[in-house]
C-alpha positions in Angstrom: 15.1 53.3 34.0 13.3 53.2 30.7 9.5 53.3 30.9 7.0 52.6 28.1 3.6 54.2 28.1 1.5 52.3 25.5 -2.0 53.7 24.8 -4.6 52.3 22.5 -7.7 53.6 21.0 -10.9 51.8 22.1 -13.7 51.8 19.5 -12.7 49.7 16.4 -9.2 49.1 17.8 -9.9 47.0 20.9 -13.6 46.3 20.5 -16.3 46.7 17.9 -20.1 46.6 17.9 -21.5 43.1 17.4 -23.7 43.0 15.4 -23.6 46.4 13.7 -25.1 49.4 15.4 -28.0 49.7 12.9 -28.9 46.0 13.3 -28.8 46.3 17.1 -31.0 49.4 17.1 -33.5 47.7 14.8 -33.6 44.5 16.8 -34.2 46.4 20.1 -36.8 48.6 18.5 -38.7 45.5 17.1 -38.6 44.0 20.6 -40.3 47.1 21.8 -43.0 47.0 19.2 -41.8 49.4 16.5 -42.8 48.3 12.9 -40.3 46.1 11.0 -41.5 47.7 7.7 -40.2 51.2 8.8 -37.4 50.3 11.2 -34.8 48.6 9.1 -31.1 48.5 9.5 -30.7 50.5 6.3 -33.0 53.3 7.5 -31.4 53.3 11.0 -27.9 53.6 9.4 -28.9 56.8 7.5 -30.9 58.2 10.4 -28.2 57.5 13.0 -25.5 59.1 10.9 -27.5 62.3 10.6 -28.5 62.3 14.3 -24.9 61.7 15.5 -23.6 64.5 13.2 -26.2 67.0 14.5 -25.5 66.2 18.1 -21.8 66.5 17.6 -22.3 69.9 16.1 -24.7 71.2 18.7 -23.0 69.7 21.7 -19.4 68.8 20.9 -17.6 66.3 23.1 -20.9 65.1 24.6 -21.8 68.7 25.7 -18.9 69.0 28.1 -18.6 72.8 28.0 -22.4 73.2 28.5 -22.2 70.6 31.3 -19.6 72.8 33.1 -22.0 75.8 32.8 -24.8 73.8 34.2 -26.8 73.8 31.0 -26.6 70.2 29.9 -26.8 66.7 31.3 -23.7 65.2 29.8 -23.2 61.9 27.9 -26.5 60.3 29.0 -28.6 63.2 27.8 -26.4 63.4 24.6 -27.0 59.7 23.7 -30.7 60.0 24.6 -31.0 62.8 22.1 -29.2 60.8 19.5 -31.4 57.7 20.0 -34.6 59.7 19.9 -33.5 61.7 16.9 -32.5 58.5 15.1 -35.9 56.9 15.5 -37.7 60.1 14.8 -35.9 60.3 11.4 -36.4 56.6 10.7 -40.1 56.9 11.4 -40.4 60.1 9.3 -42.0 61.8 12.3 -42.0 65.6 12.5 -40.7 65.6 16.0 -39.5 63.2 18.8 -42.7 63.9 20.7 -44.9 62.9 17.8 -42.7 59.8 17.2 -44.2 58.5 20.4 -41.4 56.0 21.1 -42.1 53.0 23.3 -41.3 53.4 27.0 -38.1 51.7 27.8 -36.6 51.8 24.3 -34.1 54.5 24.9 -32.8 53.2 28.3 -32.6 49.7 26.8 -30.2 50.9 24.1 -28.2 53.0 26.5 -27.8 49.9 28.8 -26.9 47.7 25.9 -24.1 49.9 24.7 -22.7 50.2 28.2 -21.9 46.5 28.4 -20.7 43.4 26.5 -24.2 43.0 25.1 -23.4 45.6 22.4 -19.7 44.9 21.8 -17.0 42.2 21.3 -13.3 42.3 21.7 -11.4 41.7 18.5 -9.7 38.3 18.6 -6.3 39.8 18.3 -7.1 42.3 21.1 -8.0 39.4 23.4 -4.7 37.6 22.5 -2.7 40.9 22.9 -4.2 41.5 26.4 -3.3 38.0 27.5 0.2 38.1 26.1 0.9 41.5 27.7 -0.4 40.2 31.0 2.1 37.4 30.8 4.9 39.8 29.8 4.1 42.2 32.6 3.2 40.1 35.6 4.0 36.4 35.5 7.7 36.5 36.6 7.1 37.7 40.2 9.0 40.4 42.0 11.7 42.4 40.2 15.2 42.4 41.6 15.4 46.1 41.0 12.1 46.9 42.7 10.6 48.1 39.5 6.9 47.6 39.0 6.4 45.2 42.0 5.9 42.1 39.8 6.1 43.6 36.3 8.5 41.9 34.0 10.7 43.8 31.7 9.5 44.1 28.1 12.8 44.6 26.3 14.1 47.2 25.9 11.8 48.7 28.7 12.2 48.3 32.4 8.5 48.8 33.1 5.3 49.2 30.9 2.1 51.0 31.6 -0.9 50.4 29.3 -3.7 53.0 28.8 -6.7 53.7 26.6 -7.1 57.1 25.0 -10.5 57.5 23.3 -12.7 60.1 21.8 -15.7 58.9 23.8 -17.7 59.3 27.0 -16.9 57.4 30.3 -18.7 54.2 29.3 -15.4 52.9 27.9 -14.2 51.6 31.2 -17.5 49.9 31.9 -17.5 48.3 28.5 -14.0 47.0 28.8 -14.6 45.5 32.3 -17.8 43.9 31.0 -15.7 42.3 28.2 -13.3 40.8 30.8 -10.6 43.4 30.8 -9.1 44.5 34.1 -9.2 48.3 34.2 -7.4 50.5 36.8 -9.2 53.4 38.4 -6.9 56.2 37.0 -8.9 58.7 34.8 -8.3 62.1 33.3 -7.6 65.1 35.4 -7.6 68.0 33.0 -9.1 70.3 35.5 -10.6 70.1 39.0 -14.1 69.5 37.7 -13.3 66.5 35.5 -13.7 63.9 38.2 -17.2 65.3 39.0 -18.5 65.5 35.5 -21.9 63.6 35.2 -21.5 60.5 33.2 -22.3 56.8 33.0 -19.6 55.5 35.3 -20.0 55.5 39.1 -16.6 55.7 40.8 -15.0 57.1 43.9 -11.9 59.3 44.2 -8.9 59.1 41.9 -5.8 57.1 42.3 -3.5 58.2 45.2 0.0 57.0 46.3 -0.2 53.9 48.5 -2.9 52.1 46.4 -0.5 50.0 44.5 -2.0 46.8 45.8 -5.2 47.6 44.0 -3.4 48.8 40.8 -0.8 46.0 40.4 -2.6 43.5 38.2 -4.6 45.5 35.7 -4.6 44.9 32.0 -5.3 48.6 31.5 -3.7 51.0 34.0 -5.5 54.2 32.9 -8.4 55.4 30.8 -8.5 58.9 29.3 -11.6 59.9 27.4 -12.2 63.1 25.5 -15.2 63.9 27.7 -13.2 63.8 30.9 -10.0 65.3 29.4 -11.7 68.2 27.7 -10.2 67.6 24.3 -10.5 65.1 21.4 -7.8 63.4 19.4 -5.9 64.7 17.5 -5.6 67.6 20.0 -2.3 67.3 21.8 -4.0 68.0 25.1 -5.5 64.6 25.5 -2.1 62.9 24.9 -0.6 65.3 27.5 -3.3 64.3 30.0 -2.5 60.6 29.4 1.2 61.1 29.9 0.6 63.0 33.2 -1.8 60.4 34.5 0.7 57.6 33.7 3.1 59.4 36.0 0.6 59.2 38.8 0.1 55.5 38.2 3.9 55.0 38.3 4.0 56.8 41.6 1.2 54.7 43.1 2.6 51.4 41.8 6.3 51.9 42.4 6.2 54.5 45.2 9.1 56.2 43.5 9.7 58.0 40.2 6.5 59.4 38.8 8.1 60.4 35.5 7.5 64.1 36.0 10.2 64.7 33.4 10.2 63.0 30.1 13.6 61.5 30.5 13.4 57.7 30.3 9.8 57.6 29.1 8.7 56.4 25.7 5.1 57.1 24.8 3.4 55.1 21.9 -0.2 55.3 20.8 -2.0 52.7 18.6 -5.3 53.2 16.7 -7.4 52.7 13.6 -7.8 56.4 12.6 -4.9 57.6 10.6 -5.5 61.3 11.4 -6.8 61.2 15.0 -4.7 58.3 16.3 -1.6 58.0 14.2 -0.9 61.6 13.2 -2.3 63.1 16.3 0.1 61.1 18.4 3.1 62.0 16.3 2.1 65.7 16.5 2.1 65.3 20.3 5.7 64.0 20.2 4.7 60.4 20.7 5.5 57.3 18.7 2.6 55.7 16.9 1.3 52.7 15.1 -1.6 52.5 12.7 -3.9 49.4 12.7 -6.2 49.4 9.7 -9.4 47.6 10.7 -11.2 47.9 7.3 -9.9 44.8 5.7 -7.6 45.7 2.8 -7.0 49.3 3.9 -3.6 50.3 2.6 -1.5 52.6 4.8 0.3 55.5 3.1 4.0 55.0 2.6 6.1 55.7 5.6 3.2 55.0 8.1 4.3 52.6 10.8 1.6 49.9 10.6 0.6 46.7 12.3 -2.1 44.3 11.0 -2.7 42.8 14.4 -2.3 44.0 17.9 -0.4 40.9 18.7 2.3 42.1 16.2 2.8 45.1 18.5 4.7 43.0 21.1 7.7 42.1 18.9 7.6 45.5 17.4 7.9 47.1 20.8 10.6 44.7 21.8 12.7 46.2 18.9 11.5 49.7 19.4 14.0 52.5 19.1 
């Protein structure tokens, strides 16, 4: 049996901010009474970039290590700090306390970027998801018992789709808000991962026997850097995704979990040449690069697709 694990990056691969982050920050700030003369998209862009960089340096990966030591609140606190720092800088205030931000501004932005209000699927991503759904599910039961309704995608007998993202756990919530059916399988890098404080409220992980719930998802598993404990291009996050795909296979098929690599092909797709494409290759996976910056040219020898829809015929000829 040949199995494909196809994972995709999330931000700027499947979905993107709409409108841009600086424009959304400015719009929400104006609605909460901050002055239009000071709070402009241009000032927000510069301030946000600096605030994000500082937070990433002081608390890498949303403060995960500090969270495990009981010294930090996780992604929510991380993003609250970024938002406050962004507006403090944009207002030229000496401190976030003196900036005196309007009550409700910070939670309004956190809520916005945890839903479809802040993002949109790329058109090709929407088409890709629909076509993959038809390819995987619409032929009914398999005569070999593989996948309980999953159609073969030549040359593969079964296909599992995942998202691997350098992000916090809002990815699943955002995808669901955008109409994508997301399975409940998450990262399991260590025993504490499932109990890390974050944005998503969920119960226990996927266990064998739950295949009825996991049989019609567009995305079978989501692995974020916050939960996995490593960011792309670190090999560990790809290893976590591969292991979790084995758990999904066991739950869906009740059989081979793919504990060995025999028969499994792993492919990752993303818009970042270093973190997505070269990171996946270094982990022993196949990879495709999808440049989202218009006329971005891929270096010679880089396997590239210009649309996610182009992945399907590419995978059907994959060797």
